[in-house]
N, C-alpha and C positions, 0 to 999 in steps of 0.2 A: 786674634780669633777666638779668644776665650771671651771677650768682652762683647764680641758680635753675637756668639752664641746665646750667651747669657740674655742679651738684650731680645734676640729673636724668640727665645723660649717664653719669656715675660709676655711678649706681644700675643704670641701663639695662645698662650693660656687665658689671656684677658679676652681675646676674641672666642675662645672655646667656651667661657664661662659666659659670657653675654648671648650666646646663642639660644634660641627657643628651648623651653622645657622637653617638648616633644622630640626635637632633634637630638637633644643629648640623651634621652633614653633609648632613641633607636641605636645608638652606639653603645648604648649600656654603661654610660658613666654616670655617676652621680655628680652634681654641681658642687656640693659640699667637698668632695675631695678634691676637685679641681681648686676650688677656693683654698683649701689647707695646702695644697702642693704650691699654688702661687704665693701664698704668704710664706711659705719656707723658701722659695726660690728668690723672693725679693730680698729676705733677711740674708741670704747667702750672699747676694749680689752687696748689699750694704756692708758686709763684713770684708769681701773681696776687693770692693773698688768704691772708694769714698765719694768719686764723682758720680758714679752709677747711682748711688744713695741719694745724691743731691736732686738728680733728675727724677727719680721715683717720687721722692717726697714733694717736688714741684708739681708733678702729675698729680698727685693725690690731693694736693691743696687746691690746684686749679679745679679738679673735677668738684670738690666741695664747696669751692666759692661759685661755682656756676650750677649748683644743684637747684632744684626749684624751692621758693621759699617755704611751701608747706613741708617739704622733706626736712628742711634745714630747721624749722620750728619743732617738728615732730622728734628729731633726734637731740635737739637742745643746743644747738650752735648759732653763731651769728655769721651770715655771710658777709658781712662787712668786715669782721674780724679775720676771716679767711682772706679776704682781698689784701687787708694788711699784711698778714704773715706772707702771702705771695710776694708782695712788693719787696717785703724785708728779705725773703729768701733770693730774689733775682738781684737784690743789691748786695746781699752778703759776700759774694766772691769778689766784688770789686773793692769792697772795704777791706777784706782779707788782703788783697794784693798791695793796697796802699800802705798797710801797716806793716 
């Protein structure tokens, strides 16, 4: 139940952060506070459950790998490198199980 609640809160906060700016101000919410709370929740999830951490890292790397090329260039990372990292993260549990 605790794991379900944590995943539900993370998904709800991600959806809330991605709402249009006008809608967030109608609710009286600052997006920066939501992002900070989301980061804190993800870190708490990483500490509480390492499988959840792997899922969160895979989602983050997948988003970074699928970002537009202009955004990736402006931030300073390679989308091809993120695809390689993503492939490694997907293969990692299988390698761990074999060792």
